[in-house]
C-alpha positions as CSV (number, residue, x, y, z in Angstrom):
1,X,-14.1,123.2,-50.3
2,X,-17.9,122.6,-50.6
3,X,-20.2,123.9,-48.0
4,X,-21.3,120.3,-47.2
5,X,-17.8,119.2,-46.6
6,X,-17.1,122.1,-44.4
7,X,-20.3,121.5,-42.3
8,X,-19.2,117.9,-41.8
9,X,-15.8,118.8,-40.7
10,X,-17.2,121.3,-38.3
11,X,-19.6,118.6,-36.9
12,X,-16.7,116.1,-36.5
13,X,-14.7,118.8,-34.5
14,X,-17.6,119.7,-32.3
15,X,-17.3,117.8,-28.9
16,X,-20.1,115.7,-27.9
17,X,-22.3,117.1,-25.2
18,X,-21.4,115.9,-21.7
19,X,-23.8,113.4,-20.1
20,X,-26.5,115.0,-18.0
21,X,-25.8,114.7,-14.2
22,X,-27.6,112.1,-12.2
23,X,-30.7,113.7,-10.3
24,X,-31.1,113.8,-6.6
25,X,-34.0,113.4,-4.3
26,X,-35.1,116.3,-1.9
27,X,-33.5,114.2,0.8
28,X,-30.1,114.7,-0.8
29,X,-29.5,111.0,-1.9
30,X,-29.1,110.2,-5.6
31,X,-32.4,109.2,-7.4
32,X,-32.0,105.7,-8.5
33,X,-35.5,105.2,-9.4
34,X,-37.0,104.4,-12.8
35,X,-37.1,101.6,-15.3
36,X,-33.7,100.1,-16.2
37,X,-32.5,97.6,-18.6
38,X,-29.4,95.3,-18.3
39,X,-27.0,94.7,-15.5
40,X,-26.2,91.7,-13.4
41,X,-24.8,88.3,-14.4
42,X,-21.5,86.8,-14.1
43,X,-20.1,86.9,-17.6
44,X,-16.4,86.6,-17.7
45,X,-16.2,89.9,-19.8
46,X,-17.8,91.6,-16.7
47,X,-15.2,90.4,-14.2
48,X,-13.2,93.0,-12.2
49,X,-9.8,93.0,-13.6
50,X,-7.6,90.6,-11.9
51,X,-10.6,88.5,-10.5
52,X,-11.2,85.0,-11.6
53,X,-14.1,82.4,-10.9
54,X,-12.6,79.4,-9.2
55,X,-15.1,76.5,-8.5
56,X,-14.3,74.1,-5.7
57,X,-14.3,70.4,-7.0
58,X,-17.8,69.5,-5.7
59,X,-19.3,72.7,-7.2
60,X,-17.6,71.9,-10.6
61,X,-19.2,68.5,-10.5
62,X,-22.6,69.9,-9.9
63,X,-22.2,72.4,-12.9
64,X,-20.7,69.8,-15.2
65,X,-23.9,67.7,-14.6
66,X,-26.6,70.3,-15.1
67,X,-28.9,70.2,-18.1
68,X,-30.2,73.3,-19.7
69,X,-33.8,72.0,-19.5
70,X,-33.4,72.1,-15.7
71,X,-32.6,75.8,-15.5
72,X,-35.0,77.4,-12.9
73,X,-35.1,80.7,-14.8
74,X,-36.2,78.9,-17.9
75,X,-38.9,77.2,-15.8
76,X,-40.5,80.4,-14.6
77,X,-38.7,80.6,-11.2
78,X,-36.9,83.7,-10.0
79,X,-33.4,84.4,-11.1
80,X,-31.9,85.3,-7.7
81,X,-28.7,87.4,-7.5
82,X,-26.7,88.4,-9.6
83,X,-28.6,87.0,-12.4
84,X,-30.9,89.0,-14.6
85,X,-33.6,87.9,-17.0
86,X,-33.8,89.7,-20.4
87,X,-36.5,92.1,-19.4
88,X,-36.6,95.6,-17.8
89,X,-36.9,96.2,-14.1
90,X,-37.9,99.1,-11.9
91,X,-36.2,100.6,-8.8
92,X,-38.4,102.5,-6.2
93,X,-37.1,104.6,-3.4
94,X,-39.5,105.5,-0.6
95,X,-39.8,108.1,0.9
96,X,-38.2,110.8,-1.0
97,X,-38.0,113.8,1.6
98,X,-36.4,111.9,4.5
99,X,-34.1,108.9,4.9
100,X,-35.5,106.0,2.9
101,X,-37.0,103.0,5.0
102,X,-37.1,100.7,1.9
103,X,-35.9,100.4,-1.5
104,X,-37.7,98.0,-3.9
105,X,-36.9,96.4,-7.1
106,X,-39.6,95.2,-9.3
107,X,-39.1,92.6,-12.1
108,X,-41.1,92.2,-15.3
109,X,-39.9,88.9,-16.2
110,X,-40.9,85.4,-14.8
111,X,-43.4,85.9,-12.0
112,X,-43.3,89.6,-11.4
113,X,-41.1,88.9,-8.5
114,X,-39.4,91.8,-6.3
115,X,-36.7,92.5,-4.1
116,X,-37.0,94.6,-0.8
117,X,-34.0,96.3,0.6
118,X,-34.3,97.3,4.2
119,X,-32.7,100.9,4.7
120,X,-33.8,101.5,8.4
121,X,-30.6,100.5,10.1
122,X,-31.7,96.8,11.0
123,X,-29.2,93.9,11.1
124,X,-29.6,90.6,9.3
125,X,-31.5,88.0,11.2
126,X,-29.4,85.3,12.9
127,X,-31.1,82.4,11.1
128,X,-32.9,83.8,8.0
129,X,-35.3,81.6,6.0
130,X,-33.6,80.7,2.8
131,X,-35.2,82.8,-0.1
132,X,-34.7,83.3,-3.8
133,X,-33.5,86.9,-3.2
134,X,-32.3,86.5,0.4
135,X,-32.4,89.1,3.0
136,X,-31.1,92.5,2.0
137,X,-30.0,95.5,4.0
138,X,-28.7,98.6,2.5
139,X,-26.9,101.8,3.4
140,X,-25.3,104.8,1.6
141,X,-21.6,105.2,1.3
142,X,-21.4,108.7,-0.3
143,X,-23.4,108.4,-3.6
144,X,-23.2,104.5,-3.7
145,X,-26.0,102.4,-2.5
146,X,-24.3,99.3,-0.9
147,X,-26.7,96.3,-0.4
148,X,-25.6,93.5,1.7
149,X,-27.5,90.2,1.3
150,X,-27.5,86.7,2.9
151,X,-30.1,84.0,3.5
152,X,-30.4,82.8,0.1
153,X,-31.7,79.3,-1.0
154,X,-29.4,77.2,-3.2
155,X,-32.0,76.7,-6.0
156,X,-31.3,79.3,-8.5
157,X,-28.3,79.2,-11.1
158,X,-26.0,82.3,-11.5
159,X,-26.3,81.9,-15.3
160,X,-27.4,79.7,-18.2
161,X,-24.0,77.9,-17.9
162,X,-25.3,76.7,-14.5
163,X,-22.8,78.2,-12.1
164,X,-24.0,76.9,-8.7
165,X,-24.0,78.3,-5.2
166,X,-24.8,77.2,-1.6
167,X,-26.8,78.6,1.3
168,X,-23.4,80.2,2.4
169,X,-23.8,82.7,-0.4
170,X,-23.2,86.4,0.6
171,X,-23.4,89.3,-1.9
172,X,-22.4,92.9,-1.7
173,X,-23.9,95.1,-4.4
174,X,-22.9,98.7,-5.2
175,X,-25.3,100.8,-7.1
176,X,-24.2,104.2,-8.4
177,X,-26.0,106.3,-10.9
178,X,-23.0,107.7,-12.8
179,X,-25.1,110.1,-14.9
180,X,-28.7,110.5,-16.0
181,X,-28.8,107.4,-18.1
182,X,-26.5,105.0,-16.6
183,X,-26.5,102.8,-13.4
184,X,-23.2,101.3,-12.5
185,X,-24.0,97.9,-10.7
186,X,-21.0,96.0,-9.2
187,X,-21.6,92.7,-7.4
188,X,-19.2,90.7,-5.1
189,X,-19.9,87.1,-4.6
190,X,-18.7,85.2,-1.6
191,X,-19.5,81.7,-1.3
192,X,-17.1,79.3,0.4
193,X,-19.3,76.3,-0.2
194,X,-18.7,76.8,-3.9
195,X,-15.8,79.1,-4.8
196,X,-12.2,79.1,-3.7
197,X,-12.4,82.9,-3.2
198,X,-14.7,85.9,-3.8
199,X,-15.0,87.6,-7.1
200,X,-16.6,90.8,-8.4
201,X,-18.5,91.4,-11.6
202,X,-19.0,95.0,-12.8
203,X,-22.0,95.7,-14.9
204,X,-24.2,98.6,-16.1
205,X,-27.9,99.1,-16.7
206,X,-29.4,101.7,-19.1
207,X,-32.3,104.1,-18.0
208,X,-35.4,103.6,-20.2
209,X,-37.5,106.6,-19.3
210,X,-40.1,105.9,-22.0
211,X,-40.7,102.3,-20.8
212,X,-43.0,100.7,-18.5
213,X,-43.1,97.2,-16.8
214,X,-45.6,95.1,-18.9
215,X,-47.7,92.2,-17.6
216,X,-45.8,89.1,-18.4
217,X,-46.9,85.7,-17.2
218,X,-44.0,83.2,-17.7
219,X,-46.3,80.2,-17.3
220,X,-48.4,81.3,-20.0
221,X,-45.7,82.4,-22.4
222,X,-43.1,79.7,-21.9
223,X,-43.6,77.6,-24.9
224,X,-40.0,76.7,-26.0
225,X,-38.7,75.3,-22.7
226,X,-39.4,71.9,-24.2
227,X,-36.8,72.5,-27.0
228,X,-33.9,73.5,-24.7
229,X,-31.7,70.4,-24.6
230,X,-28.2,69.3,-23.8
231,X,-25.8,70.6,-21.2
232,X,-26.2,73.8,-19.5
233,X,-24.2,76.4,-21.6
234,X,-24.6,79.7,-22.9
235,X,-25.3,79.4,-26.7
């Protein structure tokens, strides 16, 4: 047996190193901060096993009539939840030495929008003003950050297919850093105005430690929207 072949066999038999553990903040909570890429969306491949997306008749009529050129995200408007645009995003936890009062998510894409998640124990307002990202309150369940959001407007699409929603939309997100480089992000969607029953998508984001958020002005760079034609469908 040649030396090269012996080395190759040895490498093949050597187990891959275990992923590095997720870091923690001085306050003991998992550190979710950093620049992440991916996650979100309601693609069928990401549905929780056994779950299905069941549109109500009126919602299906709205979806079937949508044209791709009218997609709000393609027209430089926020993507809402659970949709993500194809750009990195940053999670910020503050403070780090005591219980967090807020967690922020900053988006590079579209209009440099952001989400704020209230961690101070407050409740949702009784009649929140409808917003692109709604009103979010968070809490820790073990090592999982659970984010409960209501108060959405009905203007964003869930995806390029044009899945709709109403102002009754209620989302529950579960963020968990499973290792140094991976953020698990499960999103349960409840909207009795558009869907026959709730469903959950299970997604992941990857840490990009060498990336920074760049300046991106959608209105200046949005040169191809005029070429988007036809019914709203993922290409």
